[in-house]
C-alpha positions as CSV (number, residue, x, y, z in Angstrom):
1,M,-0.1,-0.2,0.0
2,G,1.4,3.3,-0.9
3,V,1.7,6.6,1.3
4,L,-1.4,8.7,1.1
5,S,-1.5,12.1,-0.5
6,A,-2.2,15.4,1.5
7,S,-5.7,15.0,0.9
8,Q,-6.5,11.4,0.3
9,P,-8.2,9.5,3.0
10,T,-6.5,6.0,4.1
11,S,-7.5,3.2,2.2
12,H,-8.1,-0.7,3.3
13,A,-5.4,-2.2,5.3
14,A,-5.0,-6.0,5.8
15,A,-7.0,-7.5,8.4
16,N,-3.7,-8.5,10.8
17,D,-3.0,-5.1,10.8
18,T,-6.2,-4.0,12.9
19,P,-5.3,-2.9,16.4
20,P,-6.0,-4.6,19.7
21,P,-8.8,-3.2,21.9
22,P,-7.5,-0.5,23.9
23,L,-7.1,-0.8,27.6
24,R,-9.9,0.4,29.9
25,E,-9.3,1.4,33.4
26,F,-10.7,4.2,35.7
27,R,-7.3,5.7,37.1
28,G,-8.2,8.7,39.3
29,A,-6.7,10.9,42.1
30,W,-8.4,12.9,44.7
31,V,-7.3,16.9,45.0
32,A,-8.6,17.9,48.3
33,T,-8.8,21.4,49.0
34,V,-10.1,21.0,52.6
35,A,-7.7,22.3,55.0
36,N,-5.4,22.9,51.9
37,I,-4.4,19.0,51.8
38,D,-3.8,19.1,48.2
39,W,-4.2,22.5,46.6
40,P,-3.6,25.1,47.2
41,S,-0.8,24.3,49.4
42,R,-1.3,27.5,51.5
43,K,-4.2,30.1,51.9
44,T,-1.8,32.8,51.0
45,L,-0.7,31.8,47.5
46,S,-1.0,34.5,44.4
47,T,-3.5,33.9,41.6
48,Q,-0.5,32.9,39.7
49,E,1.0,30.7,42.0
50,Q,-2.4,28.9,42.3
51,K,-2.6,28.1,38.7
52,T,1.1,26.8,38.5
53,E,0.4,24.4,41.3
54,L,-2.7,23.3,39.6
55,L,-1.1,22.9,36.1
56,A,1.6,20.8,38.1
57,I,-1.0,18.7,39.2
58,L,-2.5,18.1,35.9
59,D,0.9,17.6,34.5
60,R,1.6,15.0,37.1
61,A,-1.6,13.2,36.3
62,V,-0.8,13.3,32.7
63,H,3.1,11.8,33.3
64,L,1.4,8.9,35.5
65,K,-1.2,8.2,32.8
66,L,-4.2,9.0,34.9
67,N,-7.4,9.9,33.3
68,A,-9.4,11.7,36.0
69,I,-9.0,14.2,38.7
70,I,-11.5,14.3,41.3
71,F,-11.5,18.0,42.6
72,Q,-12.9,19.2,45.7
73,V,-15.0,22.3,44.9
74,R,-17.2,22.5,47.9
75,P,-15.3,21.4,51.3
76,A,-18.0,22.9,53.7
77,C,-21.1,25.1,52.1
78,D,-18.2,27.3,50.6
79,A,-17.2,27.4,46.9
80,L,-13.8,27.1,45.0
81,Y,-15.6,28.4,41.9
82,A,-17.8,31.6,41.1
83,S,-21.2,30.5,42.7
84,R,-24.3,32.2,42.9
85,I,-25.5,30.4,46.2
86,E,-22.2,30.1,48.6
87,P,-19.1,32.3,49.5
88,W,-15.9,31.9,48.1
89,S,-13.8,29.3,50.0
90,E,-11.3,30.4,52.7
91,Y,-8.9,27.6,51.6
92,L,-8.5,29.6,48.7
93,T,-7.8,33.4,50.0
94,G,-7.5,33.0,53.4
95,T,-11.0,34.9,54.1
96,M,-14.1,33.2,53.4
97,G,-16.3,35.2,50.6
98,K,-13.1,37.0,49.4
99,A,-12.6,36.1,45.3
100,P,-9.1,35.6,43.9
101,E,-7.2,38.7,43.1
102,P,-6.6,39.1,40.2
103,F,-9.8,37.3,39.5
104,Y,-10.1,33.7,38.0
105,D,-12.4,30.8,38.5
106,P,-10.5,28.0,39.6
107,L,-13.2,25.4,38.5
108,A,-13.4,26.7,35.0
109,F,-9.7,26.8,34.8
110,A,-9.2,23.4,35.9
111,I,-11.6,21.9,33.6
112,E,-10.1,23.9,30.8
113,E,-6.6,22.6,31.7
114,A,-7.6,19.2,32.2
115,H,-9.6,18.9,29.0
116,K,-6.6,20.3,27.1
117,R,-4.7,17.3,28.7
118,G,-7.3,14.7,27.9
119,L,-8.5,14.3,31.5
120,E,-11.9,14.0,32.8
121,L,-12.5,16.8,35.7
122,H,-15.1,15.6,38.4
123,A,-16.3,18.4,40.9
124,W,-16.4,17.0,44.4
125,F,-18.6,18.0,46.9
126,N,-19.7,17.7,50.6
127,P,-23.3,17.9,50.8
128,Y,-24.0,18.2,54.5
129,R,-20.7,19.6,56.0
130,A,-20.8,23.3,56.9
131,R,-18.0,24.4,58.9
132,L,-14.8,22.7,60.3
133,R,-13.3,23.2,63.8
134,S,-10.1,24.3,61.9
135,A,-11.5,26.9,60.2
136,A,-10.0,30.4,61.0
137,S,-11.7,32.7,58.9
138,P,-14.8,35.2,59.8
139,V,-18.1,33.7,58.4
140,A,-19.1,35.3,55.6
141,A,-22.7,37.0,55.2
142,N,-23.9,34.8,52.6
143,H,-22.8,31.7,54.3
144,V,-25.7,29.2,54.9
145,S,-25.1,29.6,58.9
146,K,-26.0,33.1,58.4
147,T,-28.5,33.0,55.8
148,R,-30.6,30.0,56.7
149,P,-29.6,29.0,60.5
150,Q,-32.7,26.9,61.1
151,L,-31.0,24.5,58.6
152,V,-27.8,24.3,60.5
153,R,-26.9,22.2,63.6
154,E,-24.0,22.2,66.0
155,Y,-22.4,18.8,66.6
156,G,-19.4,18.6,68.3
157,E,-17.1,21.3,67.1
158,F,-18.6,21.3,63.7
159,L,-21.5,22.9,61.9
160,W,-23.7,20.4,59.8
161,L,-26.7,20.6,57.7
162,D,-29.5,18.5,59.0
163,P,-30.1,15.9,56.1
164,G,-33.8,15.4,57.9
165,E,-34.8,18.9,56.7
166,K,-36.2,18.6,53.3
167,A,-35.0,22.2,52.5
168,V,-31.6,20.8,53.3
169,Q,-31.9,18.2,50.5
170,D,-33.3,21.2,48.1
171,Y,-30.4,23.6,49.2
172,S,-27.4,21.5,48.5
173,L,-29.3,19.7,45.3
174,S,-29.5,23.6,44.2
175,V,-25.8,24.0,44.4
176,V,-24.6,20.5,42.8
177,M,-27.1,21.4,40.0
178,D,-25.6,25.0,39.8
179,V,-22.4,23.7,39.0
180,V,-23.8,20.9,36.3
181,K,-25.7,23.4,34.7
182,R,-23.0,26.1,34.4
183,Y,-19.6,24.3,34.2
184,D,-18.4,21.6,31.7
185,V,-17.7,19.2,34.2
186,D,-17.5,15.3,33.3
187,G,-18.6,14.1,36.8
188,I,-19.8,14.8,40.2
189,H,-18.5,13.2,43.4
190,F,-19.5,12.7,47.1
191,D,-17.3,11.2,49.2
192,D,-17.9,9.2,52.8
193,Y,-19.6,12.3,54.5
194,F,-23.3,11.7,55.0
195,Y,-24.6,11.9,58.8
196,P,-21.2,12.7,60.5
197,Y,-18.7,10.8,62.1
198,K,-19.8,10.3,65.7
199,A,-18.5,13.5,68.1
200,R,-18.0,13.0,71.9
201,D,-18.3,15.2,74.9
202,R,-15.3,16.2,77.2
203,A,-16.2,13.0,79.0
204,G,-15.8,11.0,76.2
205,K,-19.3,10.2,75.9
206,E,-21.1,9.8,72.5
207,L,-23.1,12.4,71.4
208,D,-26.1,12.1,69.0
209,F,-26.9,14.2,66.1
210,P,-29.3,16.9,67.2
211,D,-32.1,16.4,64.7
212,N,-34.9,16.2,67.3
213,A,-37.0,19.0,65.4
214,S,-36.7,17.6,62.0
215,W,-37.3,14.1,63.4
216,Q,-40.6,15.2,65.1
217,R,-41.7,17.1,62.2
218,S,-41.4,14.1,59.7
219,G,-44.6,12.4,61.2
220,V,-42.9,9.0,60.8
221,A,-42.1,8.4,64.6
222,G,-43.6,5.2,65.7
223,K,-43.8,4.2,62.1
224,M,-40.1,3.5,61.2
225,S,-37.0,3.9,63.7
226,R,-34.8,7.0,63.9
227,G,-32.0,5.2,62.4
228,D,-34.3,4.0,59.3
229,W,-35.6,7.7,58.8
230,R,-32.0,9.1,58.8
231,R,-30.9,6.3,56.3
232,E,-33.9,7.1,54.3
233,N,-33.6,10.9,54.1
234,V,-29.8,10.0,52.7
235,N,-31.2,7.5,50.2
236,N,-33.7,10.2,48.9
237,F,-31.2,12.5,48.5
238,I,-28.7,10.4,46.6
239,Q,-31.7,9.6,44.1
240,Q,-32.4,13.0,43.5
241,V,-29.3,14.0,42.8
242,Y,-28.7,11.1,40.2
243,K,-32.1,12.1,38.5
244,S,-31.3,15.3,38.2
245,I,-27.9,15.5,36.7
246,K,-29.5,12.9,34.4
247,T,-32.1,15.1,33.4
248,T,-29.8,18.1,32.7
249,K,-26.6,16.6,31.3
250,P,-27.0,12.7,30.6
251,W,-23.2,12.2,30.1
252,V,-22.1,13.9,33.2
253,K,-21.2,10.7,35.6
254,F,-22.2,10.6,39.1
255,G,-19.6,9.0,41.5
256,I,-19.8,7.9,45.3
257,S,-17.2,7.2,47.5
258,P,-18.4,5.8,51.1
259,F,-16.6,4.4,53.8
260,G,-14.9,1.1,52.9
261,I,-17.0,-1.2,54.9
262,W,-21.0,-1.2,54.7
263,R,-21.6,-3.1,57.6
264,P,-19.1,-5.3,59.9
265,N,-19.5,-9.0,59.3
266,S,-19.9,-8.3,55.8
267,P,-18.3,-10.6,54.5
268,A,-17.6,-12.6,57.9
269,Q,-14.0,-11.6,58.7
270,I,-14.6,-8.1,58.4
271,K,-14.3,-5.6,61.3
272,G,-14.6,-1.9,61.7
273,L,-17.0,1.0,61.4
274,D,-20.5,0.3,61.1
275,A,-21.1,3.1,58.5
276,Y,-24.9,1.8,57.9
277,A,-25.5,2.5,61.5
278,T,-23.1,5.4,62.2
279,L,-23.4,7.6,59.0
280,Y,-26.6,6.4,58.3
281,A,-25.3,5.5,54.6
282,D,-26.8,2.4,53.1
283,S,-24.1,2.4,50.4
284,R,-24.7,-1.3,49.3
285,K,-28.4,-0.1,48.5
286,W,-27.4,2.7,46.1
287,L,-25.0,0.2,44.4
288,I,-27.4,-2.4,44.0
289,N,-30.1,0.0,42.7
290,G,-27.7,1.7,40.1
291,W,-28.4,5.4,41.5
292,A,-24.5,6.2,40.8
293,D,-22.2,5.7,37.2
294,Y,-19.3,4.9,39.4
295,F,-18.9,3.6,42.9
296,A,-15.4,3.8,44.7
297,P,-15.4,2.5,48.4
298,Q,-12.5,3.4,50.5
299,L,-10.4,0.4,50.8
300,Y,-7.9,2.3,52.8
301,W,-6.4,-1.0,54.2
302,A,-3.7,-3.4,53.3
303,I,-4.0,-7.0,51.6
304,E,-3.0,-9.1,54.4
305,P,-4.7,-8.2,57.7
306,P,-7.8,-10.1,57.8
307,A,-10.1,-7.8,59.6
308,Q,-9.9,-5.2,56.8
309,S,-8.8,-7.1,53.9
310,F,-8.1,-5.1,50.7
311,P,-9.1,-8.3,48.6
312,V,-11.8,-9.5,50.7
313,L,-13.4,-6.1,50.7
314,L,-12.8,-5.7,47.1
315,Q,-14.8,-9.2,46.1
316,W,-17.6,-8.2,48.4
317,W,-18.2,-5.1,46.8
318,A,-18.0,-6.6,43.4
319,E,-20.6,-9.0,44.3
320,Q,-23.0,-6.2,45.1
321,N,-23.1,-4.6,41.7
322,P,-26.0,-6.5,39.5
323,K,-26.3,-3.5,37.3
324,G,-22.6,-3.6,36.3
325,R,-21.8,-0.1,37.5
326,T,-18.0,1.2,37.3
327,L,-16.5,0.0,40.6
328,C,-13.3,1.6,41.3
329,P,-12.1,1.5,45.1
330,G,-10.2,4.0,46.6
331,M,-6.7,3.2,47.5
332,N,-4.6,4.6,50.5
333,S,-1.7,5.8,48.7
334,T,-0.7,8.3,51.4
335,K,0.5,4.9,53.4
336,V,3.3,4.7,51.1
337,S,6.1,6.1,53.1
338,G,9.3,5.5,51.1
339,P,10.8,2.6,49.0
340,S,10.7,0.1,51.7
341,P,7.7,-0.7,54.3
342,S,8.4,0.8,57.6
343,S,6.6,0.7,61.0
344,S,4.6,3.9,59.9
345,G,3.6,3.4,56.4
346,W,3.4,0.8,53.4
347,S,6.3,0.4,50.6
348,P,5.0,1.2,46.8
349,Q,4.8,-2.3,46.1
350,E,1.5,-2.5,48.6
351,I,-0.2,-0.3,46.1
352,V,1.3,-1.9,43.1
353,S,-0.2,-5.5,44.0
354,Q,-3.5,-3.7,45.1
355,I,-3.8,-2.2,41.7
356,R,-3.0,-6.1,40.0
357,L,-6.0,-7.3,42.3
358,T,-8.1,-4.8,40.9
359,R,-7.3,-6.2,37.4
360,K,-8.0,-9.8,38.3
361,Q,-10.9,-9.1,40.2
362,A,-14.1,-9.4,37.7
363,G,-16.4,-6.6,38.0
364,V,-13.8,-3.9,39.0
365,G,-12.9,-1.4,36.5
366,G,-10.3,1.0,38.2
367,H,-9.3,2.7,41.2
368,I,-8.9,6.0,42.4
369,H,-5.7,7.2,44.8
370,W,-5.9,9.2,48.1
371,N,-4.3,11.5,47.6
372,M,-3.0,13.5,44.8
373,K,-0.1,15.1,47.3
374,S,1.1,11.2,47.8
375,L,1.4,11.1,43.7
376,M,3.2,14.4,43.6
377,R,5.7,14.0,46.5
378,N,6.5,10.4,46.7
379,N,9.0,9.7,43.9
380,A,9.5,6.1,45.0
381,L,5.5,5.5,44.7
382,G,5.2,7.4,41.2
383,E,8.2,5.8,39.8
384,A,6.9,2.3,40.8
385,L,3.6,3.2,39.2
386,V,5.4,4.2,35.8
387,R,7.3,1.4,35.9
388,E,5.0,-1.7,36.9
389,T,1.2,-0.6,36.2
390,Y,0.9,2.5,34.3
391,Q,3.1,1.4,31.2
392,Q,0.1,2.2,28.8
393,P,-2.5,4.8,29.0
394,A,-6.2,3.7,29.4
395,L,-9.7,4.7,28.3
396,M,-12.3,5.1,30.9
397,P,-14.3,2.0,31.4
398,L,-17.7,2.4,29.1
399,S,-21.1,3.4,30.8
400,P,-23.3,1.7,28.5
401,W,-26.3,2.5,30.4
402,L,-25.6,6.1,29.4
403,G,-26.0,5.4,26.0
404,R,-24.3,3.7,23.0
405,A,-23.8,6.1,20.3
406,T,-20.8,4.9,18.1
407,P,-18.8,7.9,16.7
408,A,-18.2,8.4,13.2
409,K,-14.7,6.9,11.9
410,P,-12.0,9.6,11.5
411,Q,-10.5,10.6,8.0
412,L,-6.7,10.5,8.0
413,T,-4.8,12.9,5.8
414,L,-0.8,12.8,5.2
415,A,1.2,16.0,5.4
416,S,2.9,16.9,2.1
417,P,5.5,17.3,1.6
418,Q,6.9,14.5,4.1
419,R,10.2,15.4,5.9
420,A,12.8,12.7,5.8
421,G,12.9,10.4,8.5
422,S,9.1,11.6,9.9
423,L,5.9,10.9,9.4
424,T,2.8,13.5,10.1
425,L,-0.8,12.6,9.9
426,S,-4.0,14.7,10.5
427,W,-7.4,13.4,11.2
428,A,-10.7,14.7,11.5
429,L,-14.4,13.1,11.9
430,A,-16.0,11.8,8.9
431,G,-19.5,13.1,10.1
432,P,-20.9,15.6,12.2
433,G,-19.8,16.7,15.9
434,K,-16.3,16.5,17.5
435,A,-14.3,13.7,19.2
436,W,-13.7,14.0,22.8
437,L,-10.5,12.1,22.6
438,W,-8.4,10.4,19.8
439,L,-7.1,6.8,20.3
440,V,-3.8,6.7,18.4
441,Q,-2.5,3.0,18.0
442,T,0.8,2.6,16.6
443,R,2.7,-0.9,15.3
444,S,6.5,-1.1,15.3
445,G,8.5,-4.1,15.0
446,G,5.2,-5.9,15.3
447,T,4.2,-4.4,18.8
448,W,1.4,-2.2,19.4
449,S,1.6,0.6,21.6
450,T,-0.9,3.4,22.5
451,Q,-1.2,7.2,22.9
452,I,-4.7,9.0,23.9
453,L,-4.8,12.6,22.7
454,P,-7.2,15.3,23.7
455,G,-9.9,15.9,21.4
456,G,-8.4,19.3,20.3
457,Q,-5.5,17.8,19.2
458,S,-5.9,16.8,15.3
459,S,-2.5,15.7,14.1
460,H,0.8,14.1,15.2
461,T,4.1,13.6,14.2
462,W,6.4,10.6,14.2
463,S,10.5,11.4,14.2
464,G,13.2,8.7,13.7
465,T,11.7,5.4,13.2
466,T,8.2,5.9,11.8
467,P,5.6,3.3,12.9
468,E,4.7,0.2,10.5
469,V,0.9,1.0,11.0
470,V,-1.2,3.9,12.5
471,A,-4.5,3.4,13.6
472,V,-6.6,6.6,14.7
473,S,-10.2,5.9,16.3
474,A,-12.4,8.8,17.5
475,V,-13.5,8.6,21.2
476,N,-17.0,10.2,22.4
477,R,-17.6,11.6,25.8
478,N,-18.7,8.4,27.1
479,G,-16.0,6.3,25.9
480,E,-17.3,4.9,23.3
481,A,-14.7,4.3,20.3
482,S,-15.2,4.6,16.6
483,A,-13.9,1.7,14.2
484,P,-10.3,2.7,13.6
485,S,-8.8,4.3,10.5
486,L,-5.7,2.7,9.5
487,F,-2.5,4.1,7.5
488,Q,0.5,2.2,6.5
489,S,3.6,3.9,6.4
490,Q,5.4,1.7,3.7
491,S,4.3,0.0,0.5
492,K,4.2,-3.8,1.0
493,T,5.0,-6.4,-1.8
494,P,2.4,-9.4,-2.5
């Protein structure tokens, strides 16, 4: 087959030139803004310093071949974006309610820069937390504790929205949907905070959440237990969020990352916190009913200890997934302390082994690292991931329940004239619309390799040894890939 002219589309190639199916794996990392855990590193950074740090995070994700960033935008009824409802977060500027100067919108910036790099950007919300004990800034006049104090409860050293108030559910839903409607996010994400973890008084006695008023107004006392009522409050909210997202933008994924143990003794050897009875989070029910598009239980324990065994819990969660939602457990990468295990931490091999277990377990489609700082600063972990687990990039797992519209096949053209020792191809969809990503697979020396390029990149140059075959597929927002268009760089004799 001869080379293409500058405007000539690719022609038929032999069947044995067809590339292998691409790898598919949810590879994410959480970027926590609460208490400046991951970003920005300090409240006093300038706008340019904040942007520089955020770009370094995104570039590190690309280097590691991750494909999703879970970016915290609402730590405690505040906002790391230009909200019409809640005040600017103090973790951004040091003062709640104060916008960045010079002004920019961190969420809009993160989305734009992530998409330039072919990364998904998921906006992470805490639906009920209203104020942390570590918060230092004066409370802004437009914070919910000032504007609607009847919805807020003091619990321990925190302020919390009461999930039993219908107005709270409506309020938090309005915050989520404001972002869904105004920003080009790829996902909405909740973590493990529903009803709060138990607080204690000075004597060490466990305190109950102060929701007597909403409980009495509910009218269900005597018909259901207080615990069942609390769980149903959260269940209703989760359903409402999922349905609202799908009604507005069906392609935006909804993900939940609950505490990694649903209930002790599930399965039998598992011990630990009862999130069902403590946080009133019936996370197993959400997964069984398909009220999320991806599910990331926080399996923050090592492989070996039986009471919280990573593979035992992983298998159990995989067995609770009749609707085949994407299961991508959270992994505690912050526990890696250095190149070798120590009394205070793991070696990188623990995380490498956990990733390999996710790939062996039927029904599991990836993993998410807690947290991004561990991937930025721990060179031993980063090197192990690149060397042992992330040799090739991966597309996101398919979400067939969100639709199966295959993109049009791309048309390839060859740059003319060609420079000696190089090959430049460009591509475009043959039909209407635009690609979200380009899957570019090349064969050299009989071995296939993969690149995943952002939708805005419409060409690529290979210098030195040019590939024998190039295959380009268009990928849409739901991860569906077109049939490949093939190009052979050298003629074959029959």
